[in-house]
Residue, then its C-alpha position, 0 to 999 in steps of 0.5 A: m482487558t488484561d494487565r499488560a493490555r491495560l498498561i499499554r493502553n493507559y500508557v498510549s492514552e497519557h502520550k496521546a499529545d505527543f504522538l498527535s505531535l509526532i503526526q503532525s511533525l510528518v504530515e506538515v512535510e509534504t512528500p508527493s512520491d514523485q518529488p525525492e527532494t521534499f524528503s529529506m526533513i521527513w527522513e531526519i525526522l524518522s532517523e532521530q526518532f529511531e535512534d533515540l529507541s537505540y536503533s541503527v538507522t540506514h538511508f539507501e538512496g533512490e535513482k528516482t525517489a527518496g529510496q528506503l530507511l531501514c531501521k534495526p537494533k544497534d544490538f541486532d543478533p542475526s541467529k535470532p528472530t526477525q519481525l518485519i515492520l513495514g510503512h511509506c511515508d510518499t503520500v499522493w498529495n502535491i506540494g501545496t496541499l496544506n494550504e488547502m487542507p492543513f493539519t486540524i485536531e478535533d476532538e474525536f478525529a486529526a486530519g490533513p494530507g497523508i495522516y490516514d495514509m499512511k503517516s500515522g502508521i509510521a508515527m505508530m511504528i515508532f510509539g509502539m517502540q517506546a511503549i515497549h521501552h517505556l515498560d521495560k520490554t523486550p520482544k522476543v522477535q526482534p523488530i525491523f522497520l523499512i520505510n520507503s518513499d515509492e509505495e503509491i507509485g508501485s515500490h518499483e525501486s523498493e521492492e527488492r528490498i522489501v522482498k529481501q527484509a520479507k525473507l529473512a521475516e518470521r512475520t511481517f506487520v504492515l501499518e497501512p490504513s484499516l479497511g473502512k470506518e469499521g476499522k477491520i484488518k487487511t488478511r487479504r489483498k487483490g493482486v494488480g496489474d497494469f496493461e497496454i492494447s496498442i492498435n495499429g491500422k492504416p491512415s486514409h483521407a477521411g473525405l476523399a478515400p475513407e475505404e482505404g482506410v482502417s481505422a484503430i480507433l475503430g478497432l479499438s472500440h471492439i477491443v474495449q468491449q471484449l475487455f469489459r466482459l472480462n469483468d467477474p465482480a461476483n468473483g472480485v476480478t475487475v477489469n477497467v479500461g483507464t484510458i484510452e487515445g488515438g489519432e491525430r486530426s479528425n480529418v485523418v483515418a486513425a492510424k494508431s490508438k491505445a488502451v490502458v488497462d487496469v486489473r484487479v485480481p483477488t488470487q494468483k490463479d484469477g492473475e494467471r487467467i486473465k493476463e492469458e485472455l489479455y495477451n489472446l484478444q483479437p482484433e474483429i475487423d479486417g486490417v488492424e494489428l494488435s500489440v498487448t505489454g504489461d504484467i500483474n506487478r503486484p500478487p495477491l495478498e491471499k489468506n494461507e495457512s501461516n498468515s490465517k495463524l497470525w490473523e488468529m493471534t491478533k484477534k486473540l490480542g485484540k480481546e485482551l484489549d477489548l477490540d472485537l477485531l474484524e477482517g476484510m480484502s483490499g481492493g487496492a494493493s500495497d508492499g504487503n502484497f510482495s512480503n506475503l510472498y515470503s513471510p506471513t503477513i497482517d496488512g491494515l494495521g494502521a489508522v482507523g479513519e477515512g478519506a484516503h487519497a481524498y479532501h476529507e482524509k482522517i483519523f479517528l483519535e480513541q480507535t487508532l490509539d487502540r490500534l498502537a495498543l494493538f501493535t504494541l501488543l503484537l511487537l511483544e508476541p513470541p515467534l510465531f512459529n517454533 
């Protein structure tokens, strides 16, 4: 372990209690994505923390969400390079979940709703900057922090601001949780698409004149089989029919039906191919009309020359901390899928743990403190491209 790595690791260890206290304050403010009125307290906590770090904080109101928090140094110089740090403070958990799974600290882990995905990552942003201030260091690349409230529901309102900041950034770090218990860094993410297949048939009395009807449900059943044949797990392509519905009552030949389809693709090329195949689906029975809507709404985070260079830098800094970092691809998407189109991006730099979106959600304390030290070192690195 190098001297500077040891200094930083010692700092985060010495301030472990304060770090956990901040995480607890964030976890105990329940913030489901679809209830923007619940976010006022967490915005207040975060604004105060960043202002104490000599940051200017701007809250952008959302239309249907709680909006975004953009934090820039008070002495921000637009002529100097920036690094964008992304995260979200919304969770999938409903109000009242804390009653069933309260914030707890054990010897080796801390648990609670949203702690892993990703309120610990938000706390890491703040403590990384605190460590830098304590060590009297000045990042050569200005850190800009953008925290949104709608990542878990697609980042539809925050995407534009994410893209705007990514276009200005020399590099981007996403403090989403790491991948698996091994704590792999996410250097690739699958793209995600949402599609809806609608079928129109012809209604008729199921007992008196069934031959005069054309069942939209029967038509959909053939389409569902076509959809599942598009799966290519060996190459990371998944097409999942998540929900189906149709018909009005049992004694009527169904006039309408539909399926909602989730698509995951490792490359943009795969996304274009699957989208084309979906839009070219053909009914297999006469009298059925078929329509398709939807798109790939989060592009894949693909590994390219630029973010490969960022990964090599991350591995090198890991070795300074005596960490042998691993990389992996996530089947889920994040805001890194957007930023990587415009700025070299490393994702999954946040907490090490398990149980995202599950009742056993937790973080592993010592491994997460290691990641906090790693993140601090990354903030201090010079520009990736001179």
